[in-house]
C-alpha positions as a printed NumPy array, in Angstrom:
array([[  0.   ,   0.   ,   0.   ],
       [  2.803,   2.401,   0.901],
       [  4.532,   1.745,  -2.43 ],
       [  1.365,   2.489,  -4.424],
       [  0.799,   5.786,  -2.564],
       [  4.443,   6.73 ,  -3.067],
       [  4.163,   6.102,  -6.834],
       [  0.872,   8.016,  -6.987],
       [  2.444,  11.053,  -5.312],
       [  5.484,  10.977,  -7.621],
       [  3.301,  10.948, -10.72 ],
       [  0.966,  13.569,  -9.247],
       [  3.905,  15.942,  -8.65 ],
       [  5.094,  15.385, -12.234],
       [  1.634,  16.139, -13.629],
       [  1.214,  19.249, -11.476],
       [  4.62 ,  20.654, -12.455],
       [  4.849,  19.626, -16.129],
       [  1.392,  18.435, -17.152],
       [ -1.297,  20.024, -19.236],
       [ -5.026,  19.567, -19.682],
       [ -6.309,  17.384, -22.516],
       [ -9.89 ,  17.32 , -23.825],
       [-11.07 ,  14.039, -25.327],
       [-14.263,  13.96 , -27.389],
       [-16.547,  11.049, -28.129],
       [-19.854,  10.902, -29.997],
       [-22.854,  11.042, -27.689],
       [-25.197,   8.05 , -27.517],
       [-28.688,   7.544, -26.165],
       [-29.835,   4.728, -23.861],
       [-30.068,   2.36 , -26.867],
       [-26.48 ,   3.015, -27.977],
       [-27.527,   5.042, -31.011],
       [-25.605,   8.213, -31.948],
       [-27.342,  11.431, -30.93 ],
       [-25.279,  13.885, -32.986],
       [-23.869,  15.539, -29.865],
       [-20.399,  15.092, -28.407],
       [-19.325,  14.204, -24.886],
       [-16.097,  15.755, -23.588],
       [-13.749,  14.27 , -20.995],
       [-11.028,  16.533, -19.577],
       [ -7.977,  15.077, -17.859],
       [ -4.582,  16.373, -16.804],
       [ -1.501,  14.459, -17.875],
       [  1.958,  14.547, -19.448],
       [  2.468,  14.018, -23.192],
       [  5.381,  11.75 , -24.126],
       [  6.452,   9.522, -26.976],
       [  7.518,   5.907, -26.898],
       [  9.86 ,   4.722, -29.627],
       [  8.969,   1.548, -31.493],
       [ 11.149,  -0.089, -34.109],
       [  9.981,  -1.326, -37.498],
       [ 12.15 ,  -3.805, -39.388],
       [ 11.871,  -4.175, -43.132],
       [ 13.627,  -7.221, -44.536],
       [ 14.497,  -7.824, -48.162],
       [ 16.77 , -10.229, -50.015],
       [ 19.668,  -7.764, -49.854],
       [ 19.411,  -6.91 , -46.155],
       [ 17.162,  -5.341, -43.621],
       [ 16.413,  -1.794, -42.61 ],
       [ 15.368,  -0.758, -39.114],
       [ 13.447,   2.461, -38.619],
       [ 12.21 ,   4.013, -35.437],
       [  8.584,   5.048, -35.207],
       [  7.428,   7.303, -32.348],
       [  4.158,   6.421, -30.62 ],
       [  2.453,   9.365, -28.897],
       [  1.172,   8.701, -25.358],
       [ -0.237,  10.534, -22.344],
       [  0.708,   9.612, -18.785],
       [ -2.066,  10.338, -16.269],
       [ -3.306,   9.195, -12.89 ],
       [ -5.571,   6.144, -13.145],
       [ -8.53 ,   8.105, -11.739],
       [ -8.395,  10.378, -14.802],
       [ -7.081,   7.913, -17.387],
       [ -9.82 ,   5.376, -16.721],
       [-12.41 ,   7.937, -17.918],
       [-10.946,   7.832, -21.43 ],
       [-12.302,   5.15 , -23.792],
       [-11.052,   3.57 , -27.006],
       [-11.66 ,   5.648, -30.153],
       [-12.05 ,   8.927, -28.238],
       [-10.543,  11.783, -30.251],
       [ -8.088,  14.476, -29.202],
       [ -6.943,  17.612, -31.024],
       [ -3.366,  18.468, -30.043],
       [ -1.077,  21.003, -31.75 ],
       [ -3.15 ,  20.988, -34.923],
       [ -3.21 ,  17.196, -35.271],
       [ -6.114,  14.899, -34.555],
       [ -5.41 ,  11.749, -32.563],
       [ -7.579,   8.811, -31.567],
       [ -7.168,   6.639, -28.488],
       [ -6.012,   3.125, -29.353],
       [ -5.327,   1.883, -25.825],
       [ -5.491,   2.695, -22.128],
       [ -2.975,   0.676, -20.102],
       [ -2.898,   0.316, -16.334],
       [  0.854,   0.626, -15.711],
       [  1.96 ,  -2.005, -13.223],
       [ -1.596,  -3.37 , -12.901],
       [ -1.944,  -1.34 ,  -9.697],
       [ -4.684,   1.159, -10.633],
       [ -2.282,   4.05 ,  -9.928],
       [ -1.034,   5.258, -13.33 ],
       [ -2.585,   5.088, -16.813],
       [ -0.704,   5.324, -20.098],
       [ -3.007,   6.387, -22.923],
       [ -1.798,   5.322, -26.397],
       [ -2.661,   7.614, -29.284],
       [ -2.613,   7.279, -33.054],
       [ -2.566,  10.125, -35.566],
       [ -5.727,  10.266, -37.673],
       [ -4.761,  10.59 , -41.318],
       [ -6.732,  13.129, -43.316],
       [ -8.501,  11.738, -46.383],
       [ -6.395,  12.952, -49.28 ]])
């Protein structure tokens, strides 16, 4: 219990000192699950960061490894658990959608929200 509270306070201090507020939008639904045409907004405070993933492309002459950044938001579990898959976020002129909400350490203390850039139809 002490360890979980200690981790919570560390992350809380980080969010207070370096965090920002994010507004996630999702389409509103009625009691039957049908879209209503309105939008629900969820506001949380967290820290934006990027995780680096590696993509390997192999051919007959060799392979090429490229790094691919994955945008994420670190938040307290109390806030992060309010966000749902496919919620949208507008950040620095780019639209993102939520592709995952992970409970870091399976302790219900910290949430890591994975984002994906929404490509404009060109």
